[in-house]
C-alpha positions in Angstrom: 28.5 -1.2 -45.3 28.1 2.6 -44.8 29.9 4.2 -42.0 27.6 6.5 -39.9 30.3 7.7 -37.8 33.9 7.9 -38.1 36.6 9.1 -35.5 40.5 9.3 -36.4 43.1 10.1 -33.7 40.9 11.7 -31.1 42.5 13.0 -28.0 41.2 14.4 -24.8 43.7 15.4 -22.0 43.0 16.7 -18.5 45.4 18.7 -16.5 47.9 18.6 -19.7 51.7 19.1 -18.5 50.8 18.5 -14.8 51.8 15.8 -12.5 47.9 14.7 -12.5 47.7 14.6 -16.4 44.9 12.2 -17.3 44.7 11.0 -20.9 41.0 10.2 -21.3 41.5 9.5 -25.0 44.7 9.1 -26.6 44.8 8.7 -30.4 41.6 7.0 -30.4 40.0 6.1 -34.0 36.6 4.4 -34.4 34.1 4.1 -37.2 30.6 2.7 -36.5 28.5 1.2 -39.5 24.7 1.1 -39.8 23.1 -1.4 -37.6 25.8 -1.8 -35.0 25.6 -1.3 -31.4 28.6 0.2 -29.7 29.4 0.4 -26.0 32.3 2.7 -24.8 34.0 2.2 -21.5 37.2 3.5 -19.9 40.3 1.6 -18.8 41.7 4.7 -17.2 40.4 4.0 -13.7 41.5 0.4 -13.6 44.9 1.2 -15.2 45.5 3.7 -12.5 43.4 2.4 -9.7 44.4 -1.6 -9.8 48.0 -0.8 -8.5 46.6 1.3 -5.5 44.3 -1.3 -4.0 47.0 -3.9 -4.6 45.5 -5.8 -7.6 48.3 -5.2 -9.9 49.1 -3.5 -12.9 47.3 -4.2 -16.3 49.7 -5.5 -18.9 52.4 -6.2 -16.3 50.7 -8.5 -13.7 49.8 -12.0 -15.0 46.3 -12.6 -15.9 45.4 -8.8 -16.1 45.8 -7.6 -19.8 46.7 -4.3 -21.0 43.9 -2.0 -21.8 41.7 -3.8 -19.0 38.6 -2.3 -18.1 37.7 -4.6 -15.3 36.3 -7.9 -14.6 32.7 -9.0 -13.6 32.1 -10.4 -10.2 31.4 -13.6 -11.2 35.0 -13.7 -12.5 37.7 -14.7 -9.9 39.8 -11.5 -10.8 36.8 -9.2 -10.5 35.9 -10.9 -7.0 39.5 -10.3 -6.0 39.3 -6.7 -7.2 36.2 -6.2 -5.3 37.4 -7.5 -2.1 40.7 -5.6 -2.4 38.8 -2.3 -3.0 36.5 -3.0 0.1 39.6 -3.6 2.2 41.3 -0.5 1.1 38.4 1.7 1.7 38.1 0.0 5.2 41.8 1.1 6.0 41.2 4.7 5.1 39.1 7.6 5.7 36.9 9.1 3.0 39.0 12.3 3.0 42.2 9.9 2.4 40.3 8.0 -0.3 39.0 11.2 -2.1 42.7 12.6 -2.0 44.4 9.3 -3.2 42.2 8.6 -5.8 41.7 12.1 -7.3 45.3 12.7 -7.3 45.7 9.4 -9.4 43.2 11.1 -11.9 40.4 8.7 -10.8 37.1 10.5 -10.3 35.9 10.0 -6.7 33.5 11.6 -4.1 32.0 10.2 -1.1 28.2 9.8 -1.1 26.9 12.8 0.6 24.5 12.8 3.6 22.4 15.9 4.8 25.2 17.2 7.1 27.8 17.0 4.3 25.3 18.8 1.9 24.7 21.5 4.6 28.4 22.4 5.2 29.5 22.1 1.6 30.6 25.7 0.3 29.5 24.6 -3.5 26.1 23.9 -2.2 25.9 27.3 -0.3 27.3 29.2 -3.2 24.8 27.9 -5.6 22.1 28.6 -3.0 21.0 24.9 -3.1 20.0 25.0 0.4 16.4 26.7 0.9 13.8 26.7 3.4 10.0 26.7 2.7 6.7 25.9 4.8 5.3 22.6 4.5 1.5 22.2 5.5 2.1 19.0 7.3 5.4 19.3 8.9 5.9 23.2 9.0 9.2 24.9 8.4 11.4 22.5 6.4 15.0 22.7 5.2 16.7 20.9 2.4 17.8 20.8 -1.1 16.0 23.1 -3.3 15.8 23.2 -7.5 19.3 21.7 -8.3 19.0 23.0 -11.9 19.5 26.9 -11.7 19.2 28.8 -14.9 20.2 32.4 -15.2 17.1 33.7 -17.2 14.5 31.3 -15.7 15.4 30.7 -11.8 13.7 28.3 -10.3 12.0 28.2 -6.8 9.9 26.1 -4.6 6.6 27.8 -4.5 4.5 25.3 -2.7 4.7 22.1 -0.5 3.5 18.7 -1.6 -0.3 18.7 -1.8 -2.1 16.6 0.5 -4.2 13.7 -1.0 -7.1 14.8 -3.0 -6.3 18.4 -2.4 -6.9 19.6 -5.9 -9.8 17.4 -6.9 -12.0 20.1 -7.5 -9.8 22.2 -9.7 -8.7 19.1 -11.7 -12.3 17.9 -12.3 -13.7 21.5 -13.1 -11.0 21.6 -15.7 -12.6 18.4 -17.1 -16.0 20.1 -17.4 -17.6 18.9 -14.1 -19.7 21.5 -12.0 -19.8 22.4 -8.3 -22.8 20.0 -7.9 -21.5 17.0 -9.7 -18.2 17.2 -7.7 -20.3 17.6 -4.2 -22.3 14.5 -5.5 -19.1 12.6 -5.9 -17.8 13.7 -2.3 -21.4 12.6 -0.8 -21.1 9.3 -2.6 -17.7 8.6 -1.3 -16.2 8.4 -4.8 -13.8 11.5 -3.9 -12.0 12.3 -0.7 -9.7 15.2 0.3 -7.4 14.9 3.3 -6.4 17.9 5.5 -2.9 18.0 6.9 -4.4 16.6 10.1 -5.8 13.7 8.3 -2.6 13.1 6.5 -0.8 12.9 9.6 -3.3 10.7 11.2 -3.6 8.3 8.6 -0.1 7.9 7.5 1.0 7.7 11.3 3.2 10.7 11.3 3.6 10.7 15.2 3.6 7.0 15.8 6.0 6.2 13.3 8.3 9.1 14.0 7.9 11.2 10.8 7.7 14.3 13.2 10.9 15.4 14.9 9.1 17.5 17.2 5.8 15.7 17.6 3.8 17.6 20.2 4.2 21.1 18.6 4.0 19.6 15.0 0.7 17.9 15.7 -0.8 20.8 17.6 0.2 23.1 14.9 -2.2 21.0 12.5 -5.0 20.5 14.9 -4.1 16.9 15.6 -4.8 15.5 19.0 -1.4 14.6 21.1 -0.6 12.2 22.2 -2.8 10.3 19.8 -5.5 8.0 21.4 -4.3 4.2 21.1 
């Protein structure tokens, strides 16, 4: 059968020559023939990570073969590894886990919350934290457009629209006249919510979507406190 892809003795080494050197690919050869489905997984995190959590060393510890890429949870070994990993994480801080695993060449980073993002120097340097005016909530601060291109910089130019806000513009693009659109509104087949409608119908005050409810409600003309 014809070979579609063929690789011979491929190497990829990170931090070569350093203590933290990681051989992601070490003399890998591969051929893929027409009609084959191929999945490529890594053994590196398992080889370096299992000993850290107390699971043993692949190729040395009985029951864990060399070049092991892990075990599914329905396998007792997979369940054990999952339990050991959870125990290891419970006994260390996020900073300690990041330092230990990254030093061992295992990609690792905590799941960021808003406070982590706000104080991260990389987010600041990339100008990912931006402010904008939302028609329902007012002044907002959060993550902007992540992909930043030098020649085509992106930016937030408007807040999310309210329900039906652009009905008229869209229908006009489809050839409807103002009179036809007005008739649809009169029949109740179209609706457009104001910011106050949005907050009232979606219970922004009652369900605590507003963090400064009195100020934010009055800003959009919504009665506060809402009537029961």
